N, C-alpha and C positions, 0 to 999 in steps of 0.2 A: 064447731065447724072445722075439717078435715084441712092439712096441706093441700091434697088432692082436687077438695072440693074449691078449698081458696083460688088455686091457681084455676080450675075451669071458668069459675065467674069473673076473674079478670082475664079476659079473652085480647088478645094483642089485638085484635078491631075497637075494643073496649079502652085498652090502656093509649091508643093512638089517637083516637077521636077526642080523649079527655087530656091530652098533651096539646093538640092542635087548637080548641078551644078554651084553655088553660092560657097559651101564649096570646089568643086574641085580646084575650081577656087583660091580659095583662098589658099589653103595648097599648090598650084603647085605654087605662088607667093613665098611662103614661102621656101618650098625645095629647087626650083631653084636659090634662092636669087635675082630672077630678082626685081629690083625696091626695093632693102629690107630695103633700107636707109632713104624711105619716106613712110612707115611703111604700106603698098599697103594693106596688108594681111590681117591686124588686123581690118582695114577702112572698108574692105570689110566684113568681117563677122559682124562686128559692123550694119553696113547697114544693109544688111539681116536680123537680128533680128530685126529693127526697123521696114522695109516692114512687117515683119510678124505680129509685133504686131499691127500695123495700120490696116492692115487686119482686123484683130482679132476684134480690136473695131468696123470697118464697121459691120462685123457680129452681135457683139452684142449691136448695138446702137439703140433702137427706134428712127425713125425720126419723130415720131410727138409728143415725150417729149424727154425734154433734162435732164438725171440724174446724178447724181454723180456717178462714176465709178472709184474704185480703181486703174483698171489697167492705169489709166492717170496717176497715180504716176511712175508706172513702165516703161511709153512711157517717161515721159520726162526722166529718169535718162537713160534711154537707150540713148537717142536724145543727153544729156549731154555726155556720153562715145563715143560716136562714134564723136560730135565735140573735145572730148580730143582724140582721136585716131589720126582725121586729125592735128591738133595741134603740136603732138608729129611728124609726118611726116614731117611738114612744119618744126618746127627748126632742126629736125637732116637731112632733106634731100634738103633743099634749103636754109634755112641759113648757114648748119653748124654748129649749136654749140649744145650743150646738152641740151636736153628737157627734163633733169630731176633734178633738180624742174625747173616747168615752167607753164605758165597760163593753159597749158595741165591738170595738176594736180588739177586746180582750179575746174575744168571740171568734173576731175574723183572725187574729193570729195563729189561737187553737185550730182551727179549720184549716189555716194554710201549713201549719204544720204536720196534720194530718194526713192532709192532701198529698204531703211530699215524701210524707212514710209509705203511703201507699202505693206512689209510681216506684218509690225505693225498692219496696218489698216485689215489685212485679219484678226485679230483675232476677228473683228464682230463678224462674221460667226464662227471662231471655237473654240472660247471661252477658248481657254487654262489655267488652274487654275493658280493663282497668286504663289502657291506654288511650281510649277514648272517652273516658269518666273525665279523666285529667284534662285534656284537652277541654273539657265543657268546664271545669272548673279554673282555667286559664281565660276563658273566654270571659265568664261570668267576671271577673277581676277588671279586664281590661273595660268591661261595658260598665260596672261598679266606677270606676276611675273618671270614665267619660261622664256620666252623669253628675258625680260630683264637680266636674269642671264647669259643667253647663249651669247648675245650681250655683257655686260660689263667684264664676265670671260674669255670667250673664245677666242670671235674674239677680245678683246680689244678695246672697243671702247673710252676709257677714250684718246687713242692716235690717233681718229678719228678726221681729219683735216678739211672735211665738214662743212656746215651750218647745224645751229641747225632744219632748217624745214628738211635739210634731213633725219634727225634722228625722226624727229615726223612722217613724211610719213613711217619709215620702221617699226612702229607699226601702226600707224592708219589702213592703208592698211588691214593687217592680221586680226585684230582686226574687221571689219566689215567683213571681209570675214567669220572667225567664227560664228557671232553675225548670217547672212542671213544661213548658213550651219545647225548650229543647231536648230534655226526658221522652216527650209525647213523640216529637219526630224522630229519636233515634230509635223507641220501641217499636216503632212503624215502619220503618225501612230492615230492622230488622226482623218483625214478624214478617213481614212480605216473602222473608225466605225459607221461614222454618214454619210459617199456617198452611196447614192443610184448604182451607178455604179462604174465604177474603173476611176472616174476623178483625183481621189487625185496622182493616180501616177505620175502628172506631177510634184510632189514635188521631186519624188527622183533624178530626173533631172536637178531641181533647186538647191537642195545639192549639186550633181555634179559640177553644175557650178560655185559654191562659195567654193569646194575643189579644182577643177583646178584652181579657182582665185587665191586661198589662196597657192598654191603650187606657181604659176606664182608670184606674190606678193612678197613673200619669196626671193624665187631665184633673182628675177630683184634687191631687195631691197640690199641685201645683193653683189650681184654683183658690183650695183653700190658702197657700201661703203667699197670693198677692192678693186675696180680700176679692176674687172675682167670681159672681156667681152668675156669670152671663152665662157659663158653657154645664151648669150643673147636669142641664135635660139630655146634653150630648153623653156625659159621663154615665146617668142614668141609661141611657139607650145601651150602650156598652154592657152596663152591667146586665142587662136582659138578655142583650146576646149572645155573653159569657152562659148566660145559665141553659139558654134556650139550645147551642150547640150542646153543653155540656149533656140535657136531655136525649139528643138525637145519639152522642154517643152510647147511651144507655140504651138505647131503642135496639140499637143497630148489634150490643152484645145480646138482648133480648132474643134477635132475630135468629142467631148464629148457638143459639144455648144449646140444640141438639146434636151441633156439628160434633165431626170423630175425635176434633181436638180442642178441649178448654183447658181454662187454668183458673 
């Protein structure tokens, strides 16, 4: 099947309908609790986003020439997260052991690294000034200090009996989320001034993705820290929302695929 025929087969109506139906299925698994231990809801949510990005790459790839596309970094990130969600369900649902931390976290971290690399690589097009980047780093440092202060003096982590790796992950995931969120917001405002149409809007949804991920990671991390599983469904809901808005961001990029200015 040629690239042209495949692009014709996956029309926007088909892609949008698939995305909506998949989201309904994912949230149905979450709210009914059916196969909850197998992490099916998050696997479905991550999987549909991988599908959307693959279609986006098919629509933006010139078959006669292979060129570097920063979206490949994003694809590697999403595939890594999808594998991580699968491992999470395997450990918790099949092996009946705590999946945090586990090999799933290795894929979560790899995915996070490639997502950050994707955001950084986009600065080739947006050219954010060094002063702004420096201010972001200062902001991150203050936020990290605040999180550490809360953890040590309010939640009494010095009495924590878990592993050091658990503690490291508690800080790593939120920091990555904050990096992604502020980067996406910066690109939105920069894109609003240089875009020929409204394609920069997708950065709003990427920042929302990072925000939902931030809430989910903090909730999940502290639930694990305090051995409290009562809020796990809330963190899973936030993870699902994060994947959903990321899918919306990709759909918006598809919509503007034929715009005069693309990157």
